[in-house]
N, C-alpha and C positions, 0 to 999 in steps of 0.2 A: 504494500500500500504506500502511495506517495504521501508527501506532506500536505497538510491542509491548513487553512486559516483556523486558528484556535488551538492547533497543536503546539506543544512545547518545542521551541527551536532547539535542535540538537546541540548539545555542548561538544566542544572539541578543543584540543590543544594544537597549536600551529606556530611555525616560525613566520614572522612578519617583518616588514621593513622597520618596525619599531621594536623588534625583539620578540621573544617567546611570549605567547598569551594563552590563557584558557578563556574561551569566549564568554561564558556566563560571568566569570569574575571580572573580565575586562569591561563588560557592559555595565555591571553594577546596578545602580538605580536609574540609569538613563534609558531612553529609547535608543534603538540601534537600526542601522541600515546596512545590510550586506548586499553588495552588487558585484557580479562576477563577470569574468572575461575569459574567452576561450584560448587566448594566446597573447603573449607580449608582442609589442611592435605590430599591432594591427591598427588600421587607420581609424575606424569608427570609435574603437575603444580609447584611442589616444585623445580624441576630442571629448569623450565622455569624462575621462579622468580630469582633464582640464576644467570642464564645466563644473564638476563636483567640487573641485578645489576652490573655484571662485565663489561658490555658494556656501562654503564651510562656515563662515560667520553666521549665516542665516540658520543653518542647522544647529550651531552652538547655542544660539538664542533660544531654540526650542528644546534644549537638553537632549539633542540627538547626536549620537556618535556614529560616524561613517567608517566603514571598513570595506576595502576592495579585496577581490580575490582574482588571481590568475593562475593557470595550471603550471606556469613556469616557476623555477626557483627564485628565491628572494634576490639573489645576486643579479639576475637579469632584470628584475623590477627596478633596481637601482639604475641600471643603464637606460632602461626605458624612460625613467623619470626625467633624465636629461633631455631626451627628445620631446617629452611632453612640455617641459619648461620652455624649450626653444620654440616649439610650434604653437603652443596655446597660451604662452605668457605666464604660466604658473605651473609649478610642479605639484604632484600630489602632497597634501599637507595632512594626511591621515594614513593609517597603516594599510599596507597591501600584503595580503596573505600569499605565501608561496605554497603551491599545492602540487608539487611535481609527482607525488604518488597518487594523486587524484582522490585522496581520502575525503576531503571536505566536499568536493564536487559530488562524490557518490553519496555521502552522508545526507546532503541536501537535495538528493534526487535530481541533480543536474546531468548526471551520467549514469548509465546502467551499471549495476554491480559487476557484471560480466566483462566490463570494458578493459580490464587489465589494471596494472598498478604503476604505470609510468607515463609521464608526459612526453618522454623521448620518442621522436619519430611521428608524433601526432601533429596534424595540422589544425588550424582554426576550424576548418570545415568538419574535421572529425569531432571537434568539441563544441559544435555550434549551439547545443542546448545549454552551455555554460554562459548564458546571457540572461541571467535572472536577477530580480530584485526582491529582497525580503525585508519587510519592516517588522521589527521585533519590539514588543512593549517592555516596560520595566519588569513585568511579571514573567518575562522570558517566553511569552506566547507569540506566535506568528499572527500579525495583524493584517498583513497584505502580502500578496505574491504577484509579481509581474514577470512575464517571459517575453523577450524581444528576439526577433530574427537578427541575423548578422548584418543585414543591409539597412537597418533602421536604428538610428541613434536614440538613446533614451532621453526623455524630457524631464530634466531635474526640477524645473519649475512645477511640473505636475506632481512630482514626488513630494515636493515641499507642500503643495496644496493638500495632498492626501494626508500628510502628517498633521497639518492644521486640523483637518476634519477628524482624524483619528483621536487626536488629543482632546478636541472639543467634546466629541461624543462619548469619550471615556469619562469625562467629568460631569457632563450634563445629560439629561434624558431627552436628547434631541437626535435628529439625523440631518444630514446635509443633502440638498437637492442637486440635480444635475448642474454641472459647471459652477457650483458654489465656490465663492472666494471668501477669505477672511473678512468679516464685518457685514456680510450679507445675511438676509433672513434665513431661518432654518425651519425645520419641520418637527413638531412634537413627536416623539417616538411612539410607535403604535402600541407599545407595551404599557403606555400611560393612559388610563381611562380618564374621562372628562372630569370626574370628581377630583381626582388627584391633580389633574392638570390645572384646575381652578385654584388649587392651593399654591402651585408653583408660579402660575401666570394669572394673578387676580385681575389684571386688566383685560383679560380675554385674548383672543387670537382671531386671525382671519381664517375663514373656513369655506373655501370654494366647493369642497365636498366634505362630508362627515369624516372621511378618512385622511383628509389633507388639512392639517391644522398648522398655520404659519405664524411664527413669532419672531421677534428680533433675536439676533444672536445673543446668547447669554454672555455676560462679562466674566 
């Protein structure tokens, strides 16, 4: 069975560009984002790592730790970082996991268990399912999973938007509608009946349909 939203994110130990880590211990009480790459020195991933590095202050403000993964050894990540800095204007400012034995990639269901245990001789195309994003909560549960094809770069503004929604809905009994952005109206969660909703929102709500109850975003 593959991983699903609500599952505990598998713990692991790994070497990273910031040293040896145990994932759950490294995460601590923070939110976390793992995003993976099928190979070092690949063009789309180079742009993504630069984009994530530029947004790191925004993730920091939200108490979110970012960690990247690529199936190549940590030493190659260091060489790749030079290219990223040269071409994107900023080097990765977060840890990058080395996964040359494919242990984390298999643990997180990015590669099948039968794939072998070495990145040597494998191309990016061989590892194309290692293009995933996991958002993990402070409770170590998986809150979001995204999988991208090799030809389409990830939208980190969207990942920030999703984090805003996840953090808001974890704190308040609301859901966010399509294309919601920070500060916009939200929907009262379906699990809240009208009697309880009146206690939380005594000023009432807009109700285009009985099952759509719209209120301002809670502070």
